[in-house]
C-alpha positions in Angstrom: -16.5 70.0 -246.0 -19.0 70.8 -243.2 -21.6 68.1 -244.7 -18.5 65.5 -244.7 -17.8 66.5 -241.2 -21.3 66.0 -240.1 -21.5 62.7 -241.7 -18.7 61.1 -240.0 -19.5 62.7 -236.6 -21.9 59.9 -235.3 -19.1 57.4 -236.5 -16.5 59.2 -234.4 -18.7 59.6 -231.5 -19.6 55.8 -231.5 -15.8 55.0 -231.8 -14.6 57.3 -229.0 -17.4 55.7 -226.6 -16.5 52.1 -227.5 -12.8 52.9 -226.9 -13.7 54.8 -223.6 -15.4 52.0 -222.2 -13.9 48.9 -223.8 -10.6 49.1 -224.9 -8.5 48.8 -221.8 -11.1 46.0 -220.3 -11.0 44.1 -223.6 -7.2 44.2 -224.2 -6.8 42.9 -220.5 -9.2 40.4 -220.9 -7.5 39.0 -224.1 -4.1 39.0 -222.2 -5.7 37.2 -219.3 -7.6 34.7 -221.4 -4.2 33.9 -223.6 -2.5 33.1 -220.2 -5.5 30.9 -219.2 -5.4 28.8 -222.5 -1.3 28.7 -221.9 -0.8 30.6 -225.2 2.5 30.4 -226.8 5.2 33.1 -227.0 4.5 33.8 -230.5 0.8 34.3 -229.6 1.6 36.6 -226.8 4.1 38.6 -229.1 1.5 38.9 -231.9 -0.9 40.1 -229.3 1.2 42.9 -228.2 2.1 44.0 -231.6 -1.6 44.1 -232.7 -2.5 45.9 -229.6 0.2 48.5 -230.1 -0.8 49.1 -233.7 -4.5 49.6 -232.7 -3.7 51.9 -229.8 -1.3 54.0 -232.3 -4.0 54.2 -235.1 -6.8 55.1 -232.7 -4.4 57.9 -231.2 -4.3 59.2 -234.8 -8.1 58.9 -235.3 -9.4 60.2 -232.1 -6.8 61.6 -229.9 -7.6 62.6 -226.5 -5.4 65.6 -227.1 -4.8 66.5 -230.8 -2.2 68.8 -229.8 -0.2 65.7 -229.0 -0.2 64.2 -232.4 3.2 64.0 -233.5 4.7 64.6 -236.8 6.5 62.0 -239.0 9.7 63.5 -238.0 8.8 63.7 -234.2 7.7 59.7 -234.4 10.9 58.6 -236.2 13.0 60.5 -233.5 11.1 58.9 -230.8 11.3 55.4 -232.6 15.1 55.9 -232.7 15.4 56.4 -228.9 13.2 53.6 -228.2 15.3 51.3 -230.6 18.6 52.6 -228.7 16.9 52.0 -225.1 15.6 48.5 -226.4 19.0 47.4 -227.5 20.6 48.4 -224.2 17.8 46.6 -222.3 18.5 43.4 -224.0 22.4 43.7 -223.6 21.9 44.7 -220.2 19.7 41.8 -219.4 22.3 39.4 -221.0 24.9 40.8 -218.7 22.4 40.2 -215.7 21.6 36.6 -217.1 25.6 35.8 -216.9 26.1 37.3 -213.5 23.4 38.2 -210.8 20.6 36.3 -212.3 22.6 33.0 -212.2 23.8 33.8 -208.8 20.3 34.5 -207.6 18.8 31.4 -209.2 21.7 29.1 -207.4 20.9 30.9 -204.3 17.0 30.4 -204.4 17.7 26.7 -205.0 20.0 26.4 -202.1 17.7 28.0 -199.9 14.7 26.4 -201.3 12.8 29.6 -202.0 10.4 28.2 -204.5 7.2 29.0 -202.9 5.2 29.8 -206.0 1.6 28.7 -205.5 1.7 26.5 -209.0 -1.6 24.9 -207.8 -3.6 28.1 -208.3 -5.5 29.0 -211.4 -3.1 30.5 -214.3 -4.9 33.9 -214.2 -4.5 34.3 -210.4 -0.8 33.3 -210.9 -0.3 35.9 -213.4 -2.1 38.6 -211.4 0.1 37.8 -208.4 3.3 38.3 -210.2 2.0 41.2 -211.8 1.3 42.8 -208.6 4.4 41.5 -206.8 6.3 43.0 -209.7 4.8 46.4 -209.2 5.4 46.4 -205.5 9.0 46.1 -205.9 9.0 48.5 -209.0 6.7 50.9 -206.8 9.4 51.6 -204.2 12.1 52.0 -207.0 10.2 54.4 -208.9 9.0 56.5 -205.8 12.7 56.4 -204.6 13.8 57.9 -208.0 11.4 60.7 -207.6 12.5 61.3 -203.8 16.2 61.3 -203.9 17.6 63.5 -206.6 20.8 61.4 -207.2 18.8 58.4 -208.1 16.6 60.6 -210.5 19.7 61.6 -212.2 21.8 58.5 -212.0 18.9 56.2 -213.4 18.0 58.5 -216.4 14.4 58.5 -215.1 14.2 62.2 -216.0 14.5 61.4 -219.7 11.4 59.3 -219.5 9.5 62.3 -218.1 11.0 65.0 -220.5 8.6 64.3 -223.2 5.9 67.0 -224.0 3.5 64.8 -226.0 2.8 61.3 -224.7 1.6 58.3 -226.7 1.7 54.6 -226.2 5.1 54.3 -227.7 6.5 56.3 -224.6 6.0 53.3 -222.4 9.2 52.1 -223.5 11.1 55.4 -224.1 13.5 55.1 -221.3 17.0 56.1 -221.0 19.3 53.3 -221.8 21.0 53.5 -218.4 17.7 53.0 -216.5 17.5 49.4 -217.9 19.9 48.5 -215.1 17.2 49.7 -212.7 14.1 48.5 -214.5 15.2 44.6 -214.8 16.0 44.4 -211.3 12.3 44.3 -209.7 11.6 41.1 -212.0 14.8 39.4 -210.7 14.0 40.2 -207.1 10.2 38.9 -207.5 11.6 35.7 -209.4 14.3 35.2 -206.6 11.7 35.4 -203.7 8.6 33.7 -205.5 9.5 32.1 -208.5 6.7 32.1 -211.0 8.7 31.6 -214.4 6.1 29.4 -215.6 3.8 32.3 -216.2 6.5 34.9 -217.3 5.5 35.3 -220.8 1.9 36.0 -219.9 3.1 38.5 -217.4 5.2 40.1 -219.7 2.3 40.4 -222.1 -0.2 41.8 -219.5 2.5 44.2 -218.3 3.5 45.5 -221.8 -0.2 46.1 -223.0 -1.0 48.0 -219.7 2.1 50.3 -219.8 1.3 51.0 -223.5 -2.5 51.8 -222.4 -1.1 53.8 -219.6 1.0 56.3 -221.9 -1.7 56.3 -224.6 -3.1 59.6 -226.0 -6.7 58.4 -225.5 -9.7 59.1 -223.6 -10.1 55.8 -221.4 -12.6 55.0 -218.6 -10.8 54.7 -215.1 -14.0 54.1 -213.0 -13.8 50.2 -212.7 -10.6 49.0 -214.1 -8.8 51.6 -212.7 -9.4 50.3 -209.0 -6.5 47.8 -209.8 -4.9 48.7 -213.1 -3.2 51.9 -214.0 -5.2 53.8 -216.4 -3.8 56.7 -218.7 -5.6 59.2 -216.7 -3.6 58.4 -213.6 -0.2 57.7 -215.2 -0.4 61.1 -217.3 -0.9 62.9 -214.1 2.4 61.2 -212.8 3.9 62.8 -216.0 2.8 66.2 -214.9 5.2 69.3 -215.2 4.1 70.1 -211.6 6.5 68.1 -209.3 3.7 67.9 -206.7 1.4 66.3 -209.2 4.2 64.1 -210.5 5.0 62.9 -207.3 1.6 60.5 -207.3 0.6 57.4 -209.0 3.9 55.5 -209.2 2.3 52.3 -210.3 3.2 52.0 -213.9 0.8 49.2 -214.5 -1.0 48.5 -211.3 -2.3 51.3 -209.3 -3.3 49.5 -206.1 -0.1 50.0 -204.2 -0.6 53.8 -204.6 -3.9 53.5 -203.0 -2.7 51.4 -200.1 0.4 53.8 -199.7 -1.2 57.0 -199.8 0.3 58.3 -203.2 -2.8 58.0 -205.3 -4.2 61.0 -207.1 -7.3 61.2 -209.4 -7.1 64.8 -211.1 -6.9 66.4 -214.4 -3.4 67.2 -215.9 -2.6 70.5 -217.5 0.9 70.0 -218.9 3.5 67.2 -218.9 7.3 67.2 -218.9 10.1 68.5 -216.8 9.9 71.9 -218.4 8.3 74.5 -220.6 10.2 72.9 -223.8 11.2 69.3 -224.5 14.9 68.7 -224.3 16.8 67.6 -227.5 17.5 64.1 -227.9 21.0 64.7 -227.3 20.3 66.4 -223.9 18.1 63.2 -223.1 21.1 61.1 -223.6 23.2 63.2 -221.5 21.0 63.7 -218.4 22.5 61.0 -216.2 26.1 62.2 -216.9 25.4 66.1 -216.6 26.7 67.8 -213.3 
């Protein structure tokens, strides 16, 4: 057994080093290159699926924290929670499309607010909408931690309640929070436009969010000046409230650097308590007195 372990040790070490230095820059690079080549919706969707599967496999093979490995039962329960959240997200987005989105689009046309720099290179346009979206989301996110009524009403506490983080936790939000998470995109679209690069923006945002929640050892030295890395975002998930009130940028850390909420530190434990609440308790969080 020892001999077998020693045989694979160099392979594991090489894999860990490759993931540490290359995984996030490569995936971000592929997403931006796909935008540059004007890849189709199907291509971006396939890229997100492949990236998620790769990250999940690496979390099994070389987790940063082995104690965060989930059992089959835990993974199935989390998948169920995510499925309900995703269903709610789609339903609420359709509701918005028929009401507030239509009203905002008509208002934007009437006011001639279309100021999108369509002459810019595609990659620059994607990074612009990426950072603009995160600026709006930053202030919502910061407010949800600052004001207890919003923390409760939005159900954001459910997202923070998990003790074991993985890439899938990026979309493990309370169904109610979809009402709040969709709005930043609508506001940016209303003020700037930018629908032409919407698919590429979703691709970059989704993969970066998955990486930010992943249980992998990733480098933050260079890519972390602009993009959120999991070292920074796991710190935001800290059980210590003063640590949790930092690094509000879910995918773009630059606003934390500018507004004084950035922190680069180790994280001992995550969650909102010593034990993860049941899924029933998670669903009830926005409705409890």
